[in-house]
C-alpha positions as CSV (number, residue, x, y, z in Angstrom):
1,M,-103.9,-23.4,95.3
2,S,-107.4,-23.1,96.6
3,K,-107.4,-19.4,95.4
4,F,-106.5,-20.6,91.9
5,I,-109.3,-23.2,91.9
6,F,-111.7,-20.5,93.1
7,V,-110.7,-18.2,90.2
8,V,-111.0,-21.0,87.6
9,V,-114.5,-22.0,88.9
10,A,-115.6,-18.4,89.0
11,L,-114.4,-17.9,85.4
12,V,-116.1,-21.0,84.2
13,L,-119.4,-20.0,85.9
14,S,-119.2,-16.5,84.5
15,L,-118.7,-17.8,81.0
16,G,-121.7,-20.0,81.3
17,A,-123.8,-17.1,82.5
18,W,-122.5,-15.0,79.7
19,A,-123.9,-17.4,77.1
20,D,-127.4,-17.5,78.8
21,E,-130.1,-15.4,77.1
22,T,-131.5,-14.5,80.5
23,T,-128.3,-12.8,81.6
24,P,-128.9,-9.0,81.6
25,I,-127.0,-6.9,79.0
26,E,-126.8,-3.2,79.7
27,G,-129.4,-1.3,77.7
28,L,-130.9,-4.5,76.1
29,I,-134.4,-5.8,76.9
30,A,-134.9,-9.4,75.9
31,Q,-138.0,-11.5,76.3
32,P,-139.0,-15.0,75.2
33,S,-141.5,-15.4,72.4
34,R,-144.2,-18.1,72.4
35,Y,-144.0,-18.2,68.6
36,S,-141.5,-19.5,66.1
37,A,-138.8,-17.1,64.9
38,G,-140.5,-16.6,61.6
39,D,-143.9,-16.0,63.1
40,T,-142.3,-13.6,65.7
41,V,-140.7,-11.6,62.9
42,N,-144.0,-11.4,61.0
43,R,-146.0,-10.4,64.0
44,L,-143.3,-7.8,64.9
45,E,-143.4,-6.2,61.5
46,A,-147.3,-6.1,61.7
47,A,-147.1,-4.5,65.1
48,L,-144.5,-1.9,63.9
49,K,-146.6,-0.9,60.9
50,A,-149.8,-0.8,63.0
51,N,-148.0,1.7,65.3
52,G,-146.9,4.0,62.5
53,M,-143.4,2.7,62.0
54,M,-141.6,2.1,58.7
55,V,-140.0,-1.3,58.4
56,F,-136.8,-0.6,56.4
57,G,-135.8,-4.3,56.1
58,R,-134.8,-7.6,57.6
59,L,-131.2,-8.7,58.0
60,D,-131.3,-12.5,58.1
61,H,-128.0,-13.7,59.5
62,S,-129.0,-17.4,59.3
63,Q,-129.7,-17.0,55.6
64,A,-126.4,-15.3,55.1
65,A,-124.6,-18.1,56.9
66,E,-126.4,-20.6,54.7
67,S,-125.2,-18.8,51.6
68,V,-121.6,-19.6,52.5
69,G,-122.3,-23.2,53.6
70,L,-122.6,-22.6,57.3
71,T,-125.5,-23.3,59.7
72,L,-127.0,-20.8,62.1
73,K,-130.2,-21.1,64.0
74,P,-132.7,-18.3,63.1
75,L,-131.2,-14.9,63.8
76,V,-133.0,-11.9,62.2
77,V,-132.6,-8.2,62.7
78,V,-135.7,-6.1,61.9
79,V,-134.7,-2.4,61.1
80,F,-137.5,0.1,61.7
81,G,-138.1,3.8,62.4
82,N,-140.2,6.8,61.9
83,P,-138.6,9.2,59.4
84,K,-140.8,12.1,60.7
85,N,-139.1,11.8,64.1
86,G,-135.7,10.6,62.9
87,T,-134.9,13.0,60.1
88,P,-134.6,16.1,62.4
89,I,-132.1,14.1,64.6
90,F,-130.0,13.3,61.5
91,V,-130.1,16.9,60.4
92,R,-128.6,17.9,63.8
93,S,-126.2,15.0,64.0
94,P,-125.5,12.9,60.8
95,T,-123.4,10.5,62.9
96,F,-126.6,9.3,64.5
97,G,-127.0,7.3,61.3
98,I,-124.6,4.7,62.7
99,D,-127.1,3.9,65.6
100,L,-130.4,4.6,63.9
101,P,-132.7,3.4,62.6
102,Q,-133.7,1.3,65.6
103,K,-133.7,-2.5,65.5
104,F,-135.4,-5.5,67.0
105,L,-133.5,-8.8,67.1
106,V,-135.3,-12.2,66.9
107,W,-133.3,-15.4,67.5
108,E,-133.7,-19.0,68.5
109,D,-131.4,-20.3,71.2
110,A,-129.8,-23.8,71.5
111,K,-132.8,-25.1,73.4
112,G,-135.2,-24.0,70.7
113,Q,-136.6,-21.0,72.6
114,V,-137.2,-17.9,70.5
115,W,-136.2,-14.5,71.9
116,L,-136.9,-10.9,70.9
117,A,-134.6,-8.1,72.0
118,Y,-134.3,-4.4,71.6
119,N,-132.4,-1.4,73.0
120,S,-134.3,0.2,75.9
121,A,-135.5,3.7,75.5
122,E,-133.4,4.6,78.6
123,Y,-130.3,3.4,76.8
124,L,-131.2,5.3,73.6
125,H,-131.8,8.5,75.5
126,Q,-129.0,8.2,78.2
127,V,-126.2,6.6,76.2
128,I,-126.8,6.7,72.4
129,R,-128.2,10.3,72.1
130,P,-125.5,11.9,74.2
131,R,-122.9,10.0,72.2
132,H,-124.0,12.2,69.2
133,G,-124.4,15.4,71.2
134,V,-128.2,15.1,71.2
135,K,-130.0,15.5,74.6
136,G,-132.3,12.9,75.8
137,D,-135.9,13.9,76.4
138,P,-137.5,12.4,79.5
139,A,-141.1,12.7,78.3
140,Q,-140.2,11.2,74.9
141,M,-138.2,8.5,76.6
142,K,-141.2,7.4,78.7
143,S,-143.5,7.3,75.7
144,Q,-140.9,5.5,73.5
145,A,-140.4,2.9,76.3
146,A,-144.1,2.2,76.4
147,L,-144.4,1.9,72.6
148,L,-141.4,-0.4,72.3
149,A,-142.8,-2.7,75.0
150,K,-146.2,-2.7,73.4
151,M,-144.8,-3.7,70.0
152,A,-142.5,-6.4,71.6
153,H,-145.5,-7.8,73.5
154,S,-147.6,-7.9,70.4
155,A,-144.9,-9.8,68.6
156,A,-144.0,-12.3,71.3
157,Q,-147.1,-12.9,73.3
């Protein structure tokens, strides 16, 4: 019986941790923002453009929920990329289009904290690229990691 109780307690604790924004998710970098969700998205788009990125659009999940009579705290995906860098990858492997362009996610949690998240450069180069038969480039991965962190910092801090 004590083994059963231990398993139930462990399961409940793990479910609580799963729902916590601070729990690491493989390949995902998440950081709190000191701004509202709307301001974070606007700051993010400005940082992307200032760093030579094209913003392809916003996917506003909370707006979509509202359109069908449901309520969802702010949850926005910002889709961005650099066609000069991305196009050669698509030429080699069109299936890469399912994973690119890159995205940032901005959301507000149940406590009102706004978060910003993105796939790490390591994840993109070590998991996503090989998935499509494209080798990761360690030098490019390092510079991409720095650029993503810089843009995220500009938006959230």
